[in-house]
C-alpha positions in Angstrom: -2.8 22.3 -26.1 -4.5 23.6 -23.0 -4.4 21.5 -19.8 -7.7 19.7 -20.5 -6.5 18.8 -24.0 -3.3 17.5 -22.6 -5.1 15.3 -20.1 -7.4 14.0 -22.8 -4.4 13.0 -24.9 -2.6 11.5 -21.9 -5.6 9.1 -21.6 -5.4 8.4 -25.3 -1.8 7.3 -24.8 -2.6 5.4 -21.7 -5.7 3.7 -23.1 -7.5 1.4 -20.7 -7.0 -1.5 -23.1 -3.2 -1.6 -22.4 -2.1 -4.6 -20.4 -0.6 -2.4 -17.7 -0.4 1.3 -17.0 2.9 1.2 -15.1 5.9 -1.0 -14.3 5.0 -4.3 -12.8 4.1 -7.9 -13.7 1.9 -10.7 -12.4 4.9 -12.6 -11.0 5.9 -9.6 -8.9 2.4 -9.1 -7.6 2.2 -12.7 -6.6 5.7 -12.6 -5.0 4.6 -9.6 -2.9 1.4 -11.3 -1.9 3.3 -14.4 -0.8 5.3 -12.2 1.5 2.3 -10.5 2.9 -0.1 -13.4 3.6 2.1 -15.2 6.2 2.4 -12.0 8.2 -1.3 -11.4 8.2 -1.9 -15.1 9.1 -0.3 -14.4 12.5 -3.0 -11.9 13.3 -5.4 -13.6 15.8 -8.4 -11.6 14.5 -8.1 -13.0 11.0 -8.6 -16.8 11.2 -8.2 -17.2 7.5 -5.5 -15.0 5.9 -7.2 -15.2 2.5 -10.4 -13.6 3.8 -9.3 -10.0 3.9 -10.6 -6.5 3.4 -8.3 -5.1 0.7 -8.0 -1.6 -0.7 -6.4 -1.4 -4.2 -5.4 2.3 -4.2 -4.8 3.8 -7.7 -5.9 0.6 -9.3 -5.8 1.7 -12.9 -7.2 -0.9 -15.2 -6.8 -3.7 -12.7 -3.8 -5.8 -13.7 -2.8 -6.4 -10.1 -6.4 -6.5 -9.0 -6.9 -9.7 -10.9 -4.0 -11.4 -9.1 -5.4 -10.2 -5.7 -8.8 -11.5 -6.5 -7.4 -14.9 -7.7 -5.2 -15.5 -4.7 -7.4 -14.2 -1.8 -11.0 -14.8 -0.9 -11.9 -11.5 0.7 -13.4 -8.3 -0.6 -11.4 -5.8 -2.7 -12.2 -2.1 -3.0 -10.6 -0.6 -6.1 -10.2 3.1 -6.3 -9.2 5.2 -9.3 -10.2 8.7 -10.6 -10.6 7.6 -14.3 -13.8 5.8 -15.0 -12.7 4.1 -18.2 -9.9 2.3 -16.2 -12.6 1.1 -13.7 -14.8 0.0 -16.6 -11.9 -2.1 -18.0 -11.2 -3.5 -14.5 -14.8 -4.7 -14.3 -14.7 -6.2 -17.7 -11.5 -8.2 -16.8 -13.1 -9.2 -13.5 -16.2 -10.5 -15.3 -14.1 -12.4 -17.8 -12.0 -14.0 -14.9 -15.1 -14.8 -12.8 -14.1 -12.7 -9.8 -16.4 -9.7 -10.2 -18.3 -10.5 -7.0 -15.1 -9.9 -5.0 -14.5 -6.4 -6.3 -16.1 -3.1 -5.7 -14.9 -0.1 -7.8 -15.1 3.5 -6.7 -14.3 6.5 -8.9 -12.6 8.7 -6.3 -9.4 10.8 -5.8 -7.0 8.6 -3.9 -5.9 11.7 -2.0 -9.3 12.0 -0.5 -11.1 8.6 -0.8 -13.7 9.2 1.9 -13.1 5.8 3.5 -13.6 4.8 7.1 -10.4 4.8 9.2 -8.9 1.4 10.2 -11.2 -0.4 7.8 -8.7 -2.4 5.7 -6.5 -5.4 6.5 -4.4 -4.8 3.5 -3.7 -1.8 1.3 -2.2 -2.5 -2.2 -0.7 0.1 -4.5 1.5 -0.5 -7.4 3.3 2.5 -8.8 0.6 4.9 -7.7 1.6 6.4 -4.3 3.8 9.0 -6.1 0.5 10.8 -7.0 0.1 11.7 -3.3 3.7 11.8 -2.5 5.3 8.7 -0.8 5.5 10.2 2.7 2.0 11.6 2.5 0.7 8.3 1.3 2.4 6.4 4.1 0.5 8.5 6.6 -2.9 8.3 4.8 -2.6 4.5 4.5 -1.6 4.1 8.1 -4.9 5.8 9.1 -6.9 3.4 6.9 -5.3 0.2 8.0 -6.7 -1.9 10.8 -4.3 -2.7 13.7 -1.4 -4.8 12.4 -2.8 -4.3 8.9 -0.3 -4.3 6.0 0.6 -2.0 3.2 2.2 -3.4 0.0 3.4 -0.6 -2.3 6.0 -0.1 -5.1 7.9 3.2 -5.2 10.6 4.6 -7.3 14.1 4.5 -5.8 17.7 5.1 -6.7 19.4 1.7 -6.9 23.0 3.0 -7.1 24.5 6.1 -5.5 26.2 7.5 -8.6 23.8 7.9 -11.5 25.2 9.6 -14.7 24.3 13.2 -15.0 21.8 12.7 -17.8 19.9 10.2 -15.7 20.0 12.4 -12.6 18.9 15.5 -14.6 16.0 13.6 -16.1 14.7 12.2 -12.9 15.1 15.6 -11.2 12.6 17.0 -13.8 10.0 14.2 -13.9 10.2 12.8 -10.3 12.3 15.1 -8.1 11.0 13.3 -5.0 13.1 10.2 -5.8 15.4 9.0 -3.0 17.5 5.9 -2.4 16.2 2.7 -0.8 17.6 3.5 2.7 15.7 6.9 2.7 12.5 5.1 1.7 12.9 2.5 4.4 13.6 5.3 7.0 10.4 7.0 6.0 8.4 3.8 6.3 9.7 3.3 9.9 9.1 6.9 10.8 5.4 6.7 9.9 4.8 3.7 12.3 5.4 0.6 10.2 7.5 -2.4 10.7 9.2 -3.5 7.4 8.4 -7.1 6.5 10.4 -7.2 3.3 11.2 -5.5 0.0 12.5 -6.4 -3.5 13.4 -4.6 -6.7 11.0 -5.1 -9.6 12.9 -6.9 -12.4 13.7 -5.0 -15.6 11.3 -7.2 -17.5 8.5 -5.7 -15.5 9.3 -2.4 -17.2 10.6 -3.5 -20.6 8.2 -6.3 -21.5 5.0 -5.8 -19.4 4.9 -2.0 -19.6 7.1 -0.3 -22.2 6.7 -2.7 -25.1 2.9 -2.2 -25.4 3.3 1.5 -24.9 5.9 1.8 -27.7 3.5 -0.1 -30.0 0.9 2.5 -29.1 3.2 5.4 -29.7 4.1 4.2 -33.2 0.4 4.2 -34.0 -0.2 7.6 -32.6 2.8 9.2 -34.4 1.1 8.3 -37.7 -2.2 9.6 -36.6 -1.0 12.9 -35.2 2.2 13.7 -37.2 0.8 17.2 -38.1 -0.1 18.0 -34.4 3.0 19.5 -32.7 1.4 19.5 -29.2 0.6 15.8 -29.3 3.8 14.9 -31.0 5.7 16.6 -28.1 3.8 14.4 -25.6 4.5 11.3 -27.6 8.2 12.1 -27.7 8.2 12.9 -24.0 6.9 9.4 -23.3 9.5 8.0 -25.8 12.2 9.8 -23.9 11.1 8.1 -20.6 11.5 4.7 -22.3 14.9 5.6 -23.8 16.2 6.9 -20.5 15.2 3.7 -18.7 16.8 1.6 -21.4 20.1 3.4 -20.8 20.1 3.7 -17.1 17.9 0.9 -15.7 20.8 -0.2 -13.4 20.5 3.1 -11.5 16.8 3.4 -10.7 13.7 1.3 -10.5 10.7 0.4 -8.5 11.1 -1.2 -5.1 8.2 -3.2 -3.8 7.8 -2.5 0.0 5.9 -4.8 2.3 5.2 -3.2 5.7 2.9 -3.8 8.8 1.2 -1.1 10.8 2.7 -1.1 14.3 
C-alpha cells in the first residue's frame, strides 16, 4: 500500500464510531477536571470557574469533550484534522444536548491558527505526542491566558527497568518516551507550575480502548484476509495490544495538570 492507502486504512481501523480513539475513560477525565477547576477558581478574573474558554486539542470523536461540556458551562473549541471524527463529536453533542457549547474546527493541531492567550483551559488526552510533548508544551503556553491551565495525558515509563522486548518495542513506536520525572522537568522548564498528576488505570486501556479495537480487528481480519498490506497493519495494532497486556506495569499514560506561570 502507498502512504495514502495506509492512511485510509488507518481510519478504517480507527473508525469514528469507536467509543474512544486512545487510552482514557470518563472517570479519569472527571478526576482531572476536579483537580483543575479549584485552581482556576482562584483566578480573580474568572468569577465562575465553570464558565471557561476551553480548547480541546486533538479531540478525536469527542469522548472527553462530552465530559467537559457536561461539567463546565463555558465554550469549548474542539480541533482535529479528520472531519469524520468531528462529525461524530457533533452527533454525540447533539444527542447529549450540549452542542451549543462546542465549536468544531478541522485544523492541524500543530498550526491551529488561534489567537494567543485566548484560552483559560487547554485539554488534550493522548494527542500531544503528534506535536512532540515539549513542542506542545510551548505551543499551549502561548495559547493560554495568564494563569491558564493545561490538562494533558502523555506516555511515560512507570518503572526504570522495562524488559528488553518492551523497551525495543517502545523505541520503535514511540522513541520520545521518558520517565515521569523527565516529563515533570520538561513541564517546569516551559513555564508551568505543576498542580498534580496521576497514572491512568489499566482499565482505561484494556476496557475503554483496546477491547473495542480488538473487536474491530477481528472483523477486519475476515474482510481483508487476502490483502497482505492491510493484514500487516492489523497485526501491528494487535502487537501493540499484546505488548501492553504483557508490560502494562512498566509504561502508561500519566495525566498532567499544570498552570501557566
